[in-house]
C-alpha positions as CSV (number, residue, x, y, z in Angstrom):
1,M,30.7,147.5,14.8
2,P,29.2,144.2,13.6
3,Q,25.9,143.0,14.9
4,L,26.6,140.6,17.8
5,D,24.2,137.6,18.0
6,G,26.4,135.1,19.8
7,I,29.6,133.1,19.8
8,K,29.7,133.0,16.0
9,D,30.3,136.7,16.1
10,L,33.3,136.5,18.4
11,I,36.0,136.5,15.7
12,P,34.5,139.4,13.7
13,F,34.2,141.4,17.0
14,L,37.9,140.7,17.8
15,N,38.9,141.8,14.3
16,F,36.9,145.0,14.9
17,L,38.8,145.6,18.1
18,D,42.2,144.8,16.4
19,K,41.6,147.2,13.5
20,R,41.0,150.0,16.1
21,K,44.1,148.9,18.1
22,I,41.9,148.2,21.1
23,F,43.7,145.8,23.5
24,Y,41.6,143.1,25.1
25,W,41.8,139.9,27.2
26,L,39.8,136.7,26.6
27,S,38.7,134.5,29.5
28,H,36.5,131.5,30.1
29,D,35.1,132.1,33.6
30,R,31.6,130.8,33.0
31,P,31.0,127.4,31.5
32,E,28.6,128.7,28.9
33,S,30.4,131.8,27.6
34,I,33.7,133.4,26.5
35,M,34.4,136.9,27.9
36,V,36.2,139.7,26.1
37,E,37.4,142.3,28.6
38,I,38.3,145.8,27.4
39,T,40.0,148.2,29.9
40,R,40.6,151.9,29.5
41,V,41.4,154.5,32.1
42,G,38.3,154.8,34.3
43,K,36.3,152.2,32.5
44,R,36.2,148.4,32.0
45,I,33.8,146.6,29.6
46,E,33.1,142.9,29.8
47,V,31.3,141.3,26.9
48,D,30.2,137.7,27.3
49,F,29.5,135.7,24.1
50,F,27.0,132.9,24.5
51,D,25.7,130.4,21.9
52,D,22.9,132.7,20.8
53,H,23.4,136.1,22.4
54,I,25.8,138.5,24.1
55,E,25.6,140.2,27.4
56,Y,27.9,143.0,28.7
57,S,28.7,144.9,31.8
58,V,30.3,148.3,32.2
59,F,32.3,149.3,35.2
60,E,33.2,152.9,35.7
61,G,35.2,154.7,38.4
62,N,38.3,156.6,39.2
63,E,41.8,155.4,38.9
64,D,43.1,156.7,42.2
65,V,46.4,155.2,43.4
66,L,45.9,154.0,47.0
67,D,48.4,152.9,49.7
68,D,46.2,151.5,52.5
69,Q,47.6,148.0,52.7
70,E,45.1,146.9,55.4
71,K,42.2,147.8,53.1
72,L,43.8,146.0,50.2
73,S,44.4,142.9,52.4
74,G,40.7,143.0,53.5
75,M,39.5,143.2,49.9
76,I,41.6,140.3,48.7
77,R,40.6,138.2,51.7
78,N,36.9,138.9,50.7
79,F,37.7,137.4,47.2
80,G,38.5,134.1,48.7
81,V,36.4,131.0,49.1
82,D,36.3,128.5,52.0
83,E,36.8,124.8,51.6
84,A,33.1,124.3,50.9
85,G,33.4,126.7,47.9
86,K,31.5,129.5,49.6
87,L,32.7,133.0,49.7
88,E,34.5,133.9,52.9
89,D,33.2,136.9,54.9
């Protein structure tokens, strides 16, 4: 894998993933970075490319299929924000 020192290394990193047939998504959720999200069964990796560095987070867990719609509804409601832009409780 190429050394990742910042946004200038985004294209080489994407080419690295492409050569290995690793599917990814790009997003621009933060004003100062571009995120590459890689998902596999039981793991998600988010790599943020900034001007002069990268940061990444790894999320691991099971892939259980759930059917509790009340729990789902509660989780989605907790993702919302109120009119003032604050997270709802």
